[in-house]
DRENTORKOL-3810 file (N, C-alpha, C; in nm, 4 decimals):
REM DRENTORKOL-3810
@n.u->0.0820; n.v->-0.1203; n.w->0.0000; ca.u->0.0000; ca.v->0.0000; ca.w->0.0000; c.u->0.0862; c.v->0.1265; c.w->0.0000
@n.u->0.1855; n.v->0.1267; n.w->0.0872; ca.u->0.2711; ca.v->0.2446; ca.w->0.0992; c.u->0.3526; c.v->0.2664; c.w->-0.0283
@n.u->0.3950; n.v->0.1570; n.w->-0.0918; ca.u->0.4733; ca.v->0.1692; ca.w->-0.2145; c.u->0.3910; c.v->0.2336; c.w->-0.3253
@n.u->0.2624; n.v->0.2013; n.w->-0.3318; ca.u->0.1766; ca.v->0.2601; ca.w->-0.4344; c.u->0.1595; c.v->0.4090; c.w->-0.4123
@n.u->0.1417; n.v->0.4497; n.w->-0.2879; ca.u->0.1243; ca.v->0.5919; ca.w->-0.2565; c.u->0.2504; c.v->0.6693; c.w->-0.2928
@n.u->0.3658; n.v->0.6161; n.w->-0.2543; ca.u->0.4922; ca.v->0.6823; ca.w->-0.2864; c.u->0.5124; c.v->0.6868; c.w->-0.4374
@n.u->0.4770; n.v->0.5800; n.w->-0.5061; ca.u->0.4905; ca.v->0.5773; ca.w->-0.6523; c.u->0.4055; c.v->0.6846; c.w->-0.7184
@n.u->0.2811; n.v->0.6981; n.w->-0.6734; ca.u->0.1934; ca.v->0.8002; ca.w->-0.7307; c.u->0.2437; c.v->0.9411; c.w->-0.7001
@n.u->0.2967; n.v->0.9618; n.w->-0.5824; ca.u->0.3527; ca.v->1.0928; ca.w->-0.5475; c.u->0.4723; c.v->1.1255; c.w->-0.6369
@n.u->0.5600; n.v->1.0277; n.w->-0.6583; ca.u->0.6762; ca.v->1.0499; ca.w->-0.7437; c.u->0.6350; c.v->1.0763; c.w->-0.8887
@n.u->0.5352; n.v->1.0041; n.w->-0.9371; ca.u->0.4859; ca.v->1.0279; ca.w->-1.0731; c.u->0.4288; c.v->1.1683; c.w->-1.0856
@n.u->0.3542; n.v->1.2119; n.w->-0.9860; ca.u->0.2976; ca.v->1.3473; ca.w->-0.9885; c.u->0.4083; c.v->1.4526; c.w->-0.9865
@n.u->0.5118; n.v->1.4302; n.w->-0.9070; ca.u->0.6218; ca.v->1.5260; ca.w->-0.9013; c.u->0.6948; c.v->1.5336; c.w->-1.0348
@n.u->0.7146; n.v->1.4192; n.w->-1.1009; ca.u->0.7803; ca.v->1.4191; ca.w->-1.2325; c.u->0.6968; c.v->1.4968; c.w->-1.3324
@n.u->0.5664; n.v->1.4764; n.w->-1.3310; ca.u->0.4792; ca.v->1.5483; ca.w->-1.4235; c.u->0.4803; c.v->1.6985; c.w->-1.3973
@n.u->0.4792; n.v->1.7374; n.w->-1.2712; ca.u->0.4821; ca.v->1.8795; ca.w->-1.2367; c.u->0.6135; c.v->1.9434; c.w->-1.2818
@n.u->0.7265; n.v->1.8759; n.w->-1.2541; ca.u->0.8549; ca.v->1.9305; ca.w->-1.2966; c.u->0.8659; c.v->1.9368; c.w->-1.4484
@n.u->0.8061; n.v->1.8413; n.w->-1.5167; ca.u->0.8083; ca.v->1.8435; ca.w->-1.6628; c.u->0.7316; c.v->1.9628; c.w->-1.7171
@n.u->0.6144; n.v->1.9888; n.w->-1.6619; ca.u->0.5349; ca.v->2.1032; ca.w->-1.7064; c.u->0.6080; c.v->2.2336; c.w->-1.6771
@n.u->0.6673; n.v->2.2445; n.w->-1.5594; ca.u->0.7415; ca.v->2.3658; ca.w->-1.5245; c.u->0.8606; c.v->2.3854; c.w->-1.6179
@n.u->0.9310; n.v->2.2759; n.w->-1.6504; ca.u->1.0457; ca.v->2.2864; ca.w->-1.7414; c.u->1.0019; c.v->2.3301; c.w->-1.8812
@n.u->0.8906; n.v->2.2754; n.w->-1.9289; ca.u->0.8412; ca.v->2.3144; ca.w->-2.0616; c.u->0.7998; c.v->2.4612; c.w->-2.0629
@n.u->0.7329; n.v->2.5059; n.w->-1.9572; ca.u->0.6951; ca.v->2.6470; ca.w->-1.9496; c.u->0.8186; c.v->2.7367; c.w->-1.9430
@n.u->0.9236; n.v->2.6893; n.w->-1.8771; ca.u->1.0474; ca.v->2.7666; ca.w->-1.8707; c.u->1.1194; c.v->2.7723; c.w->-2.0040
@n.u->1.1153; n.v->2.6635; n.w->-2.0788; ca.u->1.1796; ca.v->2.6610; ca.w->-2.2105; c.u->1.1118; c.v->2.7608; c.w->-2.3039
@n.u->0.9819; n.v->2.7711; n.w->-2.2972; ca.u->0.9068; ca.v->2.8616; ca.w->-2.3839; c.u->0.9004; c.v->3.0038; c.w->-2.3279
@n.u->0.9755; n.v->3.0318; n.w->-2.2213; ca.u->0.9826; ca.v->3.1643; ca.w->-2.1580; c.u->0.8470; c.v->3.2163; c.w->-2.1115
@n.u->0.7620; n.v->3.1260; n.w->-2.0698; ca.u->0.6333; ca.v->3.1673; ca.w->-2.0142; c.u->0.6504; c.v->3.2040; c.w->-1.8671
@n.u->0.7373; n.v->3.1323; n.w->-1.7968; ca.u->0.7677; ca.v->3.1632; ca.w->-1.6569; c.u->0.9187; c.v->3.1787; c.w->-1.6423
@n.u->0.9587; n.v->3.2467; n.w->-1.5346; ca.u->1.1012; ca.v->3.2611; ca.w->-1.5042; c.u->1.1465; c.v->3.1344; c.w->-1.4327
@n.u->1.2260; n.v->3.0563; n.w->-1.5007; ca.u->1.2616; ca.v->2.9233; ca.w->-1.4531; c.u->1.3600; c.v->2.9252; c.w->-1.3373
@n.u->1.4411; n.v->3.0282; n.w->-1.3259; ca.u->1.5433; ca.v->3.0304; ca.w->-1.2207; c.u->1.4826; c.v->3.0293; c.w->-1.0816
@n.u->1.3869; n.v->3.1170; n.w->-1.0573; ca.u->1.3261; ca.v->3.1235; ca.w->-0.9240; c.u->1.2448; c.v->2.9984; c.w->-0.8928
@n.u->1.1728; n.v->2.9488; n.w->-0.9898; ca.u->1.0879; ca.v->2.8322; ca.w->-0.9669; c.u->1.1726; c.v->2.7085; c.w->-0.9377
@n.u->1.2752; n.v->2.6851; n.w->-1.0158; ca.u->1.3575; ca.v->2.5666; ca.w->-0.9963; c.u->1.4375; c.v->2.5731; c.w->-0.8663
@n.u->1.4854; n.v->2.6911; n.w->-0.8298; ca.u->1.5590; ca.v->2.7042; ca.w->-0.7040; c.u->1.4675; c.v->2.6750; c.w->-0.5855
@n.u->1.3473; n.v->2.7281; n.w->-0.5886; ca.u->1.2521; ca.v->2.7005; ca.w->-0.4817; c.u->1.2133; c.v->2.5534; c.w->-0.4787
@n.u->1.1974; n.v->2.4918; n.w->-0.5940; ca.u->1.1626; ca.v->2.3499; ca.w->-0.5988; c.u->1.2756; c.v->2.2640; c.w->-0.5426
@n.u->1.3993; n.v->2.2973; n.w->-0.5784; ca.u->1.5131; ca.v->2.2203; ca.w->-0.5276; c.u->1.5271; c.v->2.2371; c.w->-0.3770
@n.u->1.5136; n.v->2.3567; n.w->-0.3274; ca.u->1.5219; ca.v->2.3793; ca.w->-0.1825; c.u->1.4092; c.v->2.3074; c.w->-0.1081
@n.u->1.2902; n.v->2.3077; n.w->-0.1670; ca.u->1.1788; ca.v->2.2365; ca.w->-0.1062; c.u->1.2063; c.v->2.0872; c.w->-0.1004
@n.u->1.2602; n.v->2.0308; n.w->-0.2063; ca.u->1.2928; ca.v->1.8883; ca.w->-0.2069; c.u->1.4009; c.v->1.8551; c.w->-0.1049
@n.u->1.4973; n.v->1.9443; n.w->-0.0865; ca.u->1.6011; ca.v->1.9212; ca.w->0.0147; c.u->1.5407; c.v->1.9202; c.w->0.1539
@n.u->1.4495; n.v->2.0118; n.w->0.1802; ca.u->1.3841; ca.v->2.0174; ca.w->0.3113; c.u->1.3000; c.v->1.8931; c.w->0.3346
@n.u->1.2259; n.v->1.8496; n.w->0.2328; ca.u->1.1447; ca.v->1.7282; ca.w->0.2457; c.u->1.2345; c.v->1.6066; c.w->0.2683
@n.u->1.3467; n.v->1.5994; n.w->0.1975; ca.u->1.4398; ca.v->1.4887; ca.w->0.2160; c.u->1.4957; c.v->1.4866; c.w->0.3579
@n.u->1.5356; n.v->1.6011; n.w->0.4088; ca.u->1.5907; ca.v->1.6075; ca.w->0.5444; c.u->1.4860; c.v->1.5674; c.w->0.6481
@n.u->1.3642; n.v->1.6153; n.w->0.6308; ca.u->1.2581; ca.v->1.5805; ca.w->0.7255; c.u->1.2274; c.v->1.4305; c.w->0.7205
@n.u->1.2240; n.v->1.3737; n.w->0.6022; ca.u->1.1960; ca.v->1.2306; ca.w->0.5924; c.u->1.3105; c.v->1.1475; c.w->0.6491
@n.u->1.4334; n.v->1.1939; n.w->0.6353; ca.u->1.5467; ca.v->1.1228; ca.w->0.6941; c.u->1.5377; c.v->1.1230; c.w->0.8462
@n.u->1.4990; n.v->1.2349; n.w->0.9043; ca.u->1.4840; ca.v->1.2424; ca.w->1.0496; c.u->1.3708; c.v->1.1515; c.w->1.0965
@n.u->1.2596; n.v->1.1513; n.w->1.0244; ca.u->1.1466; ca.v->1.0653; ca.w->1.0609; c.u->1.1859; c.v->0.9189; c.w->1.0496
@n.u->1.2584; n.v->0.8818; n.w->0.9447; ca.u->1.3045; ca.v->0.7439; ca.w->0.9295; c.u->1.3987; c.v->0.7048; c.w->1.0419
@n.u->1.4874; n.v->0.7946; n.w->1.0815; ca.u->1.5783; ca.v->0.7666; ca.w->1.1925; c.u->1.5014; c.v->0.7432; c.w->1.3218
@n.u->1.4059; n.v->0.8303; n.w->1.3485; ca.u->1.3256; ca.v->0.8161; ca.w->1.4708; c.u->1.2491; c.v->0.6847; c.w->1.4680
@n.u->1.1934; n.v->0.6498; n.w->1.3551; ca.u->1.1168; ca.v->0.5258; ca.w->1.3457; c.u->1.2058; c.v->0.4040; c.w->1.3658
@n.u->1.3215; n.v->0.4016; n.w->1.3025; ca.u->1.4063; ca.v->0.2831; ca.w->1.3123; c.u->1.4715; c.v->0.2689; c.w->1.4490
@n.u->1.4991; n.v->0.3786; n.w->1.5165; ca.u->1.5665; ca.v->0.3700; ca.w->1.6454; c.u->1.4681; c.v->0.3529; c.w->1.7604
@n.u->1.3603; n.v->0.4290; n.w->1.7611; ca.u->1.2728; ca.v->0.4313; ca.w->1.8777; c.u->1.1444; c.v->0.3499; c.w->1.8626
@n.u->1.0893; n.v->0.3442; n.w->1.7462; ca.u->0.9571; ca.v->0.2847; ca.w->1.7317; c.u->0.9596; c.v->0.1408; c.w->1.6808
@n.u->1.0729; n.v->0.0917; n.w->1.6393; ca.u->1.0814; ca.v->-0.0439; ca.w->1.5869; c.u->1.0644; c.v->-0.1450; c.w->1.6985
@n.u->0.9884; n.v->-0.2467; n.w->1.6704; ca.u->0.9654; ca.v->-0.3529; ca.w->1.7696; c.u->1.0839; c.v->-0.4492; c.w->1.7650
@n.u->1.1713; n.v->-0.4418; n.w->1.8648; ca.u->1.2909; ca.v->-0.5260; ca.w->1.8663; c.u->1.2629; c.v->-0.6654; c.w->1.9180
@n.u->1.1587; n.v->-0.6818; n.w->1.9957; ca.u->1.1246; ca.v->-0.8124; ca.w->2.0496; c.u->1.0145; c.v->-0.8745; c.w->1.9657
@n.u->1.0519; n.v->-0.9707; n.w->1.8846; ca.u->0.9529; ca.v->-1.0380; ca.w->1.8017; c.u->0.9182; c.v->-1.1719; c.w->1.8650
@n.u->0.7915; n.v->-1.2011; n.w->1.8661; ca.u->0.7453; ca.v->-1.3288; ca.w->1.9187; c.u->0.7129; c.v->-1.4208; c.w->1.8031
@n.u->0.7911; n.v->-1.5262; n.w->1.7885; ca.u->0.7683; ca.v->-1.6226; ca.w->1.6797; c.u->0.6945; c.v->-1.7440; c.w->1.7287
END
């Protein structure tokens, strides 16, 4: 289930970046500001997800499994 959600999110992001790039090529929008903001946003999302993954693997993982 989670893999499908992440896959759809990644597909949507690729489509959005493609549309923004095409609009920038045709000089409809100023591509420098948009791409810089998009890259910074992705860096922030990556850092936040790394912290959440660290917290989950260290503190929330069930270390005692009952077989």
